[in-house]
N, C-alpha and C positions, 0 to 999 in steps of 0.2 A: 503494500498499499505506500503511495506516496503520502508526503506530510498533509497534503490538503485531505485527502480522504481520511486520513487518522484525526484530523481536527473535527471533523464532521462524525466521528464515531465518538472520540471523547470530547464531549461539550463543555470542558470546563473553561470558564474564562480565561483568555492568555494563553491557551495550549499552544497555538500557533508558534507564538514567540517561543516558548520554551521548546518546543520539537526542533525549530531552526537551530538553536543553540547546542541542545543535547546531543541531537543526532550528529551536528559537525563534529563537537568534541570528542563523541564515541568512536566515530571514523578515524579521526586523527590519532587518537589513543590504542585504536584496535580494539575496543571494547564492544561486547555484544548487547549487552544489558543495560537499559536505563531505568533506575527506579524513580517514581514520582509520588511523594508523600503528600495526601490529603489532608485537608482541615478537620476530618473527623477521625485521623488515625490509620484509616485504610489506604490501599496505594495501589499503583499500576507499575507493571514491568513491562516494558516495551522491548522486544526482542529485534536487534537491529541488523538488517543486511549490509556488509561492509563493502559488498560491491557496487551495488544501485543506490547505496545511502538511503534506504527506504526502511520501513517497518514492517517485518514479517508476521509479527503476531503482537496481541496484545493480551495481557493477562491482568488479573487482580490479585491483590494480597491484602489478607485480613485477619485478626486475631481467631485462634480456633474456636472460642467460645461466642463467635458471631456467625450469621448466616447472610449471605446477600443472595436475594432471590433471583438474581439475574445470571447466577453463575454455577457452573459445574465445576466442585472442587475435585482436584485429581491429585494434590501432593501436599503432604505435611512438612515444613520446615521447622527443626528446632535450633533456637538460640540461646545459649547461656550468656547473661551478663550481670555483673555484680552478683554472683551467687544465686542469680534467680533463672530458671527455665522459661522460655516463652515458647509459644507453639502458635504457628502461623498456618494458614490454609492459602493454598496457591491455586487458582482456578482460571477457568477460560469461559467467555461470556456464552451464554446460551438465548439470551432475550437483549437484543440490540436496542431495543426501543425502549425497554425499562433502565438498562444502563444508561442510556442518553439521558432520561431523564433523571436520573440518580446523580449523574456527573455534573449535568448543568446546575444544579444546587450546590456544589462543592467549591472549595477553593485550593489551590496550590500551594504547598508551604514551602516545599523546595524539592528538587531533582538531584540525583546523582548517578554516578556511572557505578555499576554493581561489579564488586570484585569480590576475591578471597572465597570463604567456604560457600557463600550464597551463590557465586557465580558456578563455582564446582557442582554444586547442587543442581542449579537449574541445567547444566549440561546434561547431567544425568537424567534427571526428570523428564527432558525434552529430548532426549536421544541425540545429543549432538557430540 
């Protein structure tokens, strides 16, 4: 998907500018995954195609004790921080219209390129 198509799915205000910068940075640094944190604590993971500089896939990530009705959960990711364990669900979208409505009401807190353990986990979970 090109960045305009992605911004039509991810209807968070300001997403197009974030996509321009984040995808450019990911390609420049050779990273495949971009994480976007939303104001409600949930997030998005964008899978970047290094050759075409576009987005191959959009995933959601959220705490395991929550359910996003527009998602199909397919992986659990555990993280230990400050001697506490956190578990997150990673999911693909099953209902784009509901996802668009949810995202339209959110704000972007920040984005970052994903590396380390989460990058390795995503590579395995997505079969890359």
